[in-house]
C-alpha positions, 0 to 999 in steps of 0.5 A, spaced: 732 468 647 727 468 641 723 475 642 715 473 640 710 477 639 708 477 646 714 481 648 715 486 642 715 493 645 709 497 642 708 504 643 704 507 649 698 508 644 690 508 644 690 503 639 695 498 642 691 499 648 684 497 645 686 493 639 686 485 640 693 482 639 695 480 632 696 473 630 702 469 632 708 469 627 714 466 626 721 469 625 725 468 618 730 462 620 734 459 615 733 459 608 726 460 604 723 461 597 717 465 595 715 468 588 714 475 591 718 478 597 715 484 601 719 487 605 715 491 610 709 489 614 705 496 614 699 497 610 703 497 603 706 491 604 699 487 607 695 490 601 700 488 596 700 481 599 693 480 600 692 482 592 697 477 590 694 472 594 688 473 591 691 472 584 694 466 587 701 468 587 706 465 593 708 471 597 712 472 603 712 478 608 719 480 612 717 484 617 722 488 622 717 488 628 710 486 627 705 488 622 703 495 624 708 496 629 711 502 625 707 508 622 701 503 619 699 502 627 701 509 630 698 514 625 692 518 627 688 514 623 685 519 618 683 516 611 684 522 606 684 521 599 688 526 597 696 528 598 698 534 603 700 539 599 700 538 591 694 537 588 691 534 581 694 539 577 701 539 580 701 531 579 699 531 572 705 537 571 710 533 573 708 525 571 704 526 565 699 520 563 702 516 569 700 522 574 693 522 571 692 515 573 695 516 579 690 522 581 685 517 579 688 512 584 688 517 589 681 520 588 678 513 589 683 511 595 679 512 601 673 508 598 678 503 596 680 502 603 673 502 606 671 497 601 677 492 603 675 493 610 668 491 608 670 485 603 674 482 608 670 483 614 675 487 618 673 490 624 677 497 625 672 501 628 672 504 621 667 510 619 666 513 612 664 520 615 668 524 610 674 528 611 674 536 611 680 541 611 678 547 614 682 554 612 685 557 618 685 564 615 680 568 610 685 568 605 686 561 605 679 559 602 683 560 596 686 553 597 679 550 599 677 553 592 683 550 588 682 544 591 675 543 589 676 546 582 681 541 581 679 535 584 672 536 581 675 535 574 677 528 576 670 526 579 671 527 586 666 527 591 668 534 594 665 540 596 667 548 598 664 549 605 662 556 607 664 559 614 657 557 616 657 551 614 664 549 617 662 552 623 656 547 623 660 541 621 666 542 626 662 546 632 667 551 632 668 559 630 675 558 629 675 557 621 673 561 615 671 555 610 673 549 608 674 543 603 670 537 604 671 530 601 665 526 602 669 519 601 674 520 607 673 518 614 677 514 619 679 508 622 683 504 628 690 503 624 692 498 628 686 494 628 686 495 620 694 492 620 692 486 624 686 484 620 689 485 614 695 481 616 690 475 619 686 475 612 693 474 608 695 469 613 687 465 611 689 466 604 696 462 604 700 468 605 706 468 610 709 473 614 715 473 618 716 477 623 721 480 628 726 479 622 729 486 620 731 485 613 739 487 612 740 487 605 738 485 598 741 483 592 740 480 585 743 473 584 742 468 579 735 471 576 733 471 583 732 476 589 735 474 595 733 478 602 737 477 608 736 477 615 740 476 622 737 469 622 736 467 615 734 469 608 729 468 603 729 468 595 724 470 590 722 472 583 720 479 585 721 484 590 717 490 593 720 494 598 714 497 603 718 500 609 717 508 608 720 512 613 722 506 617 727 504 611 733 506 615 731 505 622 733 497 623 739 497 618 743 502 615 745 498 609 738 496 607 737 501 602 740 508 603 738 511 597 730 510 599 732 511 606 735 518 605 730 521 600 725 522 606 726 525 612 723 521 618 719 527 622 717 525 629 709 526 629 706 526 636 699 523 637 694 523 643 687 521 646 683 525 650 679 521 655 672 520 653 667 526 652 660 526 655 655 525 650 652 532 650 659 535 649 661 530 643 654 532 640 657 539 639 664 538 637 665 535 630 657 532 631 658 529 624 664 525 626 668 527 620 676 526 620 679 533 620 685 536 619 687 543 617 691 548 613 696 550 619 703 548 617 703 546 625 697 542 623 691 542 627 687 535 626 682 531 630 677 525 630 673 520 634 674 514 636 669 509 637 669 510 645 668 518 643 675 520 645 678 526 641 684 523 637 689 529 635 696 531 636 702 536 634 709 537 634 714 540 639 721 543 639 727 542 643 729 538 649 726 537 655 720 533 657 716 533 651 710 529 652 708 533 658 710 540 654 706 538 648 700 535 652 699 543 655 700 545 648 695 541 645 690 542 651 690 549 650 689 549 643 683 544 644 680 549 649 681 555 644 678 551 638 672 548 642 671 552 649 665 547 650 670 542 651 672 544 658 678 542 662 682 537 657 686 531 660 689 525 655 689 518 657 694 516 651 700 520 648 705 516 643 709 518 637 712 515 630 715 517 624 712 520 618 716 520 612 716 527 609 719 529 602 722 536 599 716 537 594 711 533 598 710 528 593 711 520 594 716 517 591 716 510 587 721 507 584 723 501 579 729 497 583 731 492 578 728 486 574 721 485 578 723 489 583 719 496 586 719 500 592 716 507 594 716 511 600 714 519 602 708 518 605 708 526 607 702 524 612 697 521 607 699 514 607 693 511 610 688 511 604 694 511 599 698 505 601 692 500 601 691 503 594 698 502 592 699 495 594 694 493 589 698 497 584 704 494 586 701 487 586 700 488 579 706 491 577 710 484 580 705 480 576 707 483 569 702 488 567 704 493 562 706 500 565 701 504 561 696 501 565 699 502 572 697 508 576 705 508 578 709 515 577 716 512 577 722 516 579 729 514 580 731 515 588 734 522 589 737 522 596 737 528 600 744 532 600 746 532 607 741 528 610 744 526 616 745 534 618 738 536 615 735 530 620 737 533 626 735 540 624 728 538 621 724 539 628 726 547 627 722 547 621 716 547 626 718 555 627 718 556 620 711 553 620 709 557 625 711 564 622 708 562 616 701 560 619 700 567 622 701 570 616 695 572 611 695 569 604 693 575 599 
């Protein structure tokens, strides 16, 4: 029996509960053709397809489940125009002029996302209220100072926050200052995914759903992508499946699948806060994620739920354990919140690289791919979609904000994937130490 969009199993997330259904989409059966084939119907694939259709290019997306089913519809929805750890000087030192172009792309990536949502009238609960990274110990103010200094060189709208300013912005005494990027914010990521999918269809693009790509190959100057029930050929190819590249087919692109570590990230949403309490906790409704390795993060949804999350180690009832741990954290950060209960809890993979930099690849003639979101792909992936569309349209490499590298699979990937959750203990020890 053919699985349709209505019976795809979605995570029990706030976003899945609150977002109107996406468009009904066919599976890929038999043979098809397109000028450009995109593997993956998340933010990058949808953005790539949208920008190609705006230039009149025939494009088809091949998606394993439904648009937004993977990380693009499961994440916290924070729109952050930076990487998680590398700063502009790190990026330029590694990639030279291409790195500098990438820094400029990254600088504007949050505004790019909000501009796309406005231009196409996508209703994704978007709020461009800014993103703040508070520092969790006095010595870590050096992190904020460095980021303000480096991003200011590239014209980013950033500001160094004092401890008093951070207290006023977040409504908590827990932090010691911070880094504020005024262009950031937050969205309902699944609503953005489904909105982008609808716009792609309205502009003549095609999306094949519930059709996991099992392999691709170059044959007679064409790229052939195969699924269980069909195949599609195209002049050009984009692989945009990120942390889920190896989850449906081990043979799809193991070199890409094995250069990232898929790490399970837990998200949760509280009951709606009362107006009086909400006004005292992040009153300006900024997105917030701090300097802990075991990240503390939070933002509001449109119904004044605090959307947060965390990580957990070991077997057992992980959902209940993480609820208890994060509830205690919220009460410690914001005592005024009172008893905390969660209406929704869900998880999904984040694709981590060893140096926290994304990997962008040439895969062959007119073929490109990227992976390694490192928890920062919401804004970045929309902007990258435009750059990848330029690449397959033949723009010169010197004009692309794409620092290419060769795929570099992690040695012992399978073993390290099993051990990766133990890194949480390392992060907790580091978090407890002061930076001199």
